[in-house]
N, C-alpha and C positions, 0 to 999 in steps of 0.2 A: 268662351269666346263670344264677343258681341255680334250681332247680326251683320253690321256693316264690315267687320273683319272677316267674317265668313266670305262675304262677297269678294273682298280683296284677295283672299286665299284662292277662292275658285278662279279668278281672272289670272292670277299669277301661275297656278297650276296649269291652266289651259294654255297660257302662253308658253310655259316651260315645255309642254308636251307638243303643242301644234304650232307655236310662234303666231297665234292669232289672239286677237282681243276685240272687244266692242269698239266700234269706230269713234265712240263718244269718249274713250279714255285713251292713255298712251302708256304702254309698258316697255321698258328698256332694261335690258341685262346689264347690271351694275358691277358684276364681278363675283369672285369666288371668296370663300372664307379664308382668312390668314391662318397659315399652318403654325403649329406649335410643336415642340419636341414630343409631347405626349400623343398628339393627334397623328401627326405625320402629314406630308405633302399629299399623298394620294387621297386621304380622307378629306382634307381641306378642299381639294378640287372638286369633290362631290357635293359640297354645300354651295348653293347658288343664291344670289341676291338679285331681286328685281325691283326697280323703281316704278311705282305705279302712280301715274299722274292722273288727277281728277280736276276737271275745269269747273268753275262755278256754273257753267251752261251745259255740263255734260248731260243733264237729264232733260234738256230741251228737245223737243221733236226735231228730228233730222240733223242734229248737231254733230259735226265731224271735228274731232280734236285738231287743233291747228299744229302744224309742225313747229318744233322747237328751233330756235337759232342756236348755232353752235359757234365755239371759238376753239380751235385746235382740238376738235372732236369732243370737247366738253358741252354738255347740254346747258343752256341758259335757262335756269328755272324762273318762272314768273309767279312769285309768291302773292302778288296782288290778285291774280285771277285763278290760281290753281293750287292744289295741295299735292304733296308728294309723300307717300308712305313706301317704306322699304320692306319687302317681304322676303324673308329667308326661307329657302326650301332645303330640306335634307336630301340625300342621295335617293331615297324611296320616294321623293316627290311630296312628302308631307311637310307642313309648315312647321318650322322651328321657332320663328320670331317675327312679329311685326312691329315697326317702330311707331311710337305715338307722336303726334304733333306737338310742338312746343306751345303753341298758342290754342287755348280752349276754345276761342271764337272761331278760328279756322277749322278746329275738328268739328264743331257744331254744324257749320254749313256743309263741310265735306261729307259728314255722316249722313245728312239729309239727301244730299245729291246722290251719294252712293246707293242709299236705300232706294230712292226713287227709280234710278237707273236699273238696279237689280230686279225690282218689281216689274218694271216694263219689260225687261228681257224675259222674265218668266211668266209674263201674261197675268200678273196678279193685280187686283185692285189694292188700293191703300188699306181698305177695311179688312182685307183678307190676310194682311201681313203681320208679323209679330213686332214688338217694341225694339227700337234700334239699340 
């Protein structure tokens, strides 16, 4: 798992447990796993998905993530200024899967912003951190 994915996982797990996340990002519960005959409904309901939104300005000092507009309770994603990763958690809170972005250019800036924010949260200097 790459470092920026570790940050996404940590944030999703924290949100799953405490419903809190850094002010500079937005996390939204996106639903449960679909059930199949093998797995059963009870097991499917134990797998949760979180949409983790990262803004291009998320690593900026004192940035607070702006509220999303909604239509019929659907969040309107702003792909020109934010990236969205979906993090799937198993019943035990461990990460099962993280979606990748379709656009490599978007992933590049998102990875940099995520790592800068994660380092800032941990009180690390850029020189102290590992490669993304």
